[in-house]
N, C-alpha and C positions, 0 to 999 in steps of 0.2 A: 840411717834407720835400720836396725838389725832385724833380719827376717826371722819369724817365729814359725814353729810347727809343732806337731804331735808325734807320739811314738807310732811305730808300724807304718802301714800304708805302702804305696808303691809309686814309682815314677813312670809315667806313661808318655808315649809319643803324642804330642798335643794336637797336631793337625788343625790348629786354629788359623794358620796363615791363609787358608782358603777364603776366609770371610772377615778376618780381623780388620782389614782396611776398607771394608765396604759399609758405608753409612746405612742406617735403617731407612727403608723406603716403604711407602704405603702400598700394600697389596691392592690389586684391583678389587673393586666392590663386587661381591658375589651376587649372582642372579637369584640364588636360593641358599639359605642357611639351614642347617640341621643342628638344633641346639639341644644337647642332652640335658636332662634334669639332674644328672649326677656328675657334677664337676668339682667335687670337694670330698674330703674325708667326712664321713658322718651320714646323716639321714638324707636320702634323695628328696628333691623338691617335688611338689605336685604342680602340674600345669594350672595356671590361672586363666588360661585362654582356651578357646575351642575352635574347631574348624570353622572357617569363614570370618572369624574376627579380624579386624584391622588393628595393627599395632604400630607404634611409632618407635623410632630409634631411642634406646635407653629406657623403654617402658618395661616394668617388671612383668615377666611372663611365667615365673615359677618361684614358689616359696613354700615353707612349711614351718610350723611352730616347733622348732627343735633348736637346742642350744648349739649343738655341733652340726651346723648347716649354714648355708649362705644363699641368699636369693639369686635368681638368674634373670637377666634382662635381654631384650631383643637387640641384636647388633645392627639391624636394619629397620627401616619402616616398610611395612608390606602387609600381606594377607596370610593368615594361617591356613596353609594348605591341608595339613593333617597333623595328627599326633600319633606317632607310631613307636614301636620298640626298635631300638638300635643297639649296636655294639659300640662300647666306648673304647678309647685307645688302650685302656687297661684290660680289655677283654671281658667287661661286665655288660650285662643286658640292662637297659633302662629305657624309660619313656623319653621321647624327644619331640620338640615342637619344630615342625618344618614350616618355614616362612618364605613365600615368594616375594622378592623385593620389589618395591615400587621403582619407577624410573629415577626418582630423586628421594633423598632422605628427608624426613621431617622429625625434628627433635621433640621428644615427649615433654609434656608440660611439667613444670617443677624442676627442670634441670637448670640450675643456676648456681652462682657462687654461694657457698654455705656460710660465709662470714669470715671475719678476720681471725686468724689462728689465736691471736692474743685474747680474743673475747670468748673463745670456745672453752668450755670446761671439759674434763676428761670423759665424762659420760656422753656428752654431746659428740665428741670426736669418735668414740667407739660406736655410737649409734649411726653416725654418718658412714663409717667403714662397713658396718653391718648392712645397711640399706644399699650400699654400693656393690655388695656382693663380692667383696675383696677376699681372696684366699692367698695362701702362701704360693708364690709364683716361681719358686725354685724347682717345682715339680711335686712337692708333697701335698699341696692344696688343702692344708688345714685351715679352716675358717679363721681369718685374722682377728675378728672381733672376739672370738672365744679365747684365743691366746692372750688377748689384752685384758681380759677379766681376771685380775689377780686373785687367787684364793685367799680366804681369810687366814691371817697368820703368816702370810708370805709377803716379801718385799722385793720389788724389782730395783736393784741397784744400777744395773747396766742394761742398755739396749745395744745389741750388736747387729750391725747390718752386714749381711753376707755378700761380699763382692768377690768371693774366691772363683766362682764359676770353673770348677776343677775338672768337669767332664771334657774329654776330647771333643773337638770340632765346635763346641758351642761358644758363641761370641755375642749373643744378644745383650747380656748384662754389661759386658765390656763396652758395647756401643752406647748403651744408656749412660754409663759413667762418663763417656766422652761428650755425648750430645745433650744430656739433661742433668748436669751436676747440681744445678740450683734446685731442681725439683726433688732430687734425691735428698738433699739436705733439708728442704722444706718438709717432705714426708717424714724424714727421720725425726725432726723436731716435734711434729704432730704425734708420732708414736711415743716419743719420750714423755710428752706431756700426758698422754693417755694413761701411761703406766706409772707415772711419777718417778721415772728414772733420772738420777742426777747426772749420769755420765753416758755418753754415746760413743761407740767405737765402730769404725768401718774397717773390716778386714779385707785386704786385697792381696792376691798372690803377686809375687815379684816378677812374673812374666807380663805384667800390665803396668809398667813403669809410667807410661803417659797417663793412664787413668789415675794413678796415685797422685801425680803432679796436678792434674785437672781438679780432682776433688780437694786436694790440699789448698788450692786457691779458693775453692768454693766455701771452705770452712774457715777461711781467714776471718778472725774476729769472733769466732764461736769458741768461747772458753771451755765449754763442757763437751766438745766433740773432737775426737782425734782419729787419726788413721794409723792402723797397724799393718806393716808389711808382712806377708806370709810366704814361706817357702812354697814353691810350686810343686805340690805333691797331691796325689789322689788318695782318699777323698777329703781334702782339706775343707771342703764346703759343708761337711756334715756338722750338725749343731754341736755334738759332743766334742768333735775334733776342733772346731773353732774356739769353743770355750776353753778347752785345755790349752790350745796354742796361745790364745790371747791373754787369758786370766789365770792360767794354771789351776783351774778349778775342775774337779771331776764330778760329772753328773752321776748320781747313783744309778745302779743297774736297772732298777725298776722306777726310777724317778724321771723328773722333767727338768729342763733348764732353770725354771723358776725356783726349784729346790736349792739352787746355788746362787739365787739372786739375779738371774739373767733371762732376758727375752731375746730371741733371735728372729730377725725378719730378713727377707731377700731384697736386693736392689730394686727389682721390678715391682715388688710390693710397695716399697717406699714411693715410687713414682705413681703407682695407682692411688695411693692415699693422697698424694698431692693433687692429682686430677680430681679426686672426689671432693676435696675441700675447696680448691681454687676454681673449679669449673662446674662442680656438681655432677660430673660424669661417672656413671657406674662402670663396672669392669666389663666392657663390651669389645675390647681389642687388646692385644698384647704383642710383644716382640717374639720372634722365632728365628732361629738359624736353620736354613736349609742347605745342607752340605753333604760331603762325602764323595768318594770317587764315582758313585753311580748317578750323579746329576751333572748336567752340562755346564751350568753357570751358578755356582754356589752364591747365596745371597742372604742378607738379613732383612726381614720384613716386619712390618706392623700389619697384622691381619685382623679381620672381624671374627669374633668367636662364632663357631659353627660353620666356618668355611671348610668344604671337603678338602682333604689333603691332596687329592688329585689336582685341584686348581692351584694350590700353593706350589706343588712340584712344577707345574707348567710355568710359574713365575721364575723358577730356577732353570729355565731352558729345557725342562723335561728330563726324562730318564735316559741314560746311556744304553747302548745296545746290550751291554753285559750286566745291567743292573739286576740284582738278584734278591735283595732284602731291603725293605723299608722299615725303619725303626722310628717310633715316635718317642722323643726324649733323647738322652745321650746314649752312646754306644755301650756304656757300662751298665746303666740302670734302666734303659728304655725297653719298650715292648715292640717286638716285630709284629707287623700288621698283616692280616689275611687278605685284605683288599684295599683299594684306594678310595672307597666311598665313605670311609670313616671321617668324622669331623675333627678338626683341631679345636681344642678347648682351652680353658683358663690355665690348665697345667701343662700345655704343650710348649716346652722350651726349645725343642729342636725336632727336625725331621731329617734323619740321617739315612742315606742310601748307600749300601755296600754292594760290591760287584761279586761275580762268581768266585773270583780268586780269594776274597775275604771270607766267604761263607761255605767253603768246600766241606762236604760231609766227612765225618770221621767216626771211628768206633772208640768209645771210652775203654780204657784199659783198667785192670785191677789197681786199687790204691796201693802204693808202695810205702805209705806212711812216712813220706819224706818230711812232712810238717811244714812245707812251704806256705800252705794256707794258714797255718797257725802263726807263723812268723810275720805274715803280712796283715792279718785281720786287725782292723783299727779298733774293734770292740773287744779285742783280747779273748775271743772265743776259740773253740776248736771245731772249725767247719767240717773236717773229715768225719768226726764223730756225730755231729748234728745231722749231716746228710745220711749217715748210716742208720741213725735212730729213726729218721723220717722214712727211709725206705722200708723199714720193718714195723712202722706204726707204733713205735715206742714213745708214746706221748708223755709219760711221766719222766722219762729220761730227758726228753727235749725240754721240758719245763725246768727240770733240775739244773740243766746246763745252759739255761738262759737263752733259749732260741728266740724269745721275743725281743731280746736286745739286738738281734741282727738288724742292720740297717739296709741290707740287700744291696750293698755297693758293688757286688760282683767280682771282687778281688780274688776270692777263693777259686772260682772257676777260671779266672784269667791266668793265675800262676800255676795251676795244677798241671804237672808234666804228663799225667795220665789222661788229661782232658775229660775228667769226670764232671757231670752236670751237678756240681755241688750246690750252687745257688738255686737251681730249679728244684732240687729235692728239699732244700731248706725252706723255700717258699711254701711248698706243699705242707711241710710239717708245721710251719707257723700258722697256716690257715686252719689246719686241723686242731691245733691247740686253742686258737682263738674261738673256733666254733664250739669246742668242748666247754670252754670257760663261759661262753655266752649261754649255752644250754644249761649249765649248772646254776647260773644266776636266775634264769627264767623259772627253773624248777624249784 
């Protein structure tokens, strides 16, 4: 099987051996969960419960009438202690439901098998996914049901399942491929039926040879599903990069994968879809890798949504004496955390802890226009110019040179010999452009 790839990108030290051989294990049940109402791209949910209410595991506790949104469920049975404003892992403020857990969990009424996949029609599958609160679990957290509603005039020829997991340290999807291959295939078939795709492809990087073999056995007899081996390169897991590598199709700069006949979903998302249909379980737990030189015992866990990251770090043997920075997500795209009381959410793929040696302070130097960031950018942008436009508030120039096409992969900052905060400035510029566009639409 020839390994495929895309132009640009970089080769990173993987650091996956810390956890790649460690099976997923259930995290301890938390005594209290803090469940944010913003765990997805789009409109935040409104709490459906109030202080003093008793809730059961899997009960819906947050929802809103918005297309780009996804309901939120309690990950434990217990009593609502309070509703308060919290900081999300992405640095946003939102409401959160705080639940004190009962000694034992009781499953909410109505959680049961949703039927045989063969008997479900596309709309029923999408409704199940929506009610289960499933979002993109590779970190983007776009509501899955919204992605599956194909716009009029478009056709989904292919479903691609993203098994690249190209971020360093992260191995949660890899473990799912080894431990739950049948559920991945089941969820994939459900997603294909929902969008009417005739062909399904699982893209896996070539550093996961045993995962390729395991899933190859799982798809034996499936005539419309195949596996494509990908070169291990960052950011191979980006939607545009996957589509280019696997199908040699280029998503337009301001377009979406469906514009070239493709829908992309993550490995963990496929498993969540299988759980929603086969068990009736909403998305109340997920896999996470806790790793890095700053933890004593790196581990892969299945945790309850809303568990404070401090408790999850304790499951990895706690922090080392020289731990200096805790990142939620991967080291390239994740967000450093100001404290450890922040809750892990549907989008938490990893908790990476770096030591003082890895995060030493430095002073950015003047740009020497070496163009390393341009050579490596997977979106074929000019990060050095975008960062400069952002620093000077030049919003028209940012839009002209496609700042909204930036996928915030972090390569530009990584390769910059002057150690300039290119991604930081570009993120600020993107936010200002999006705010300006939103204001124009409202006006």
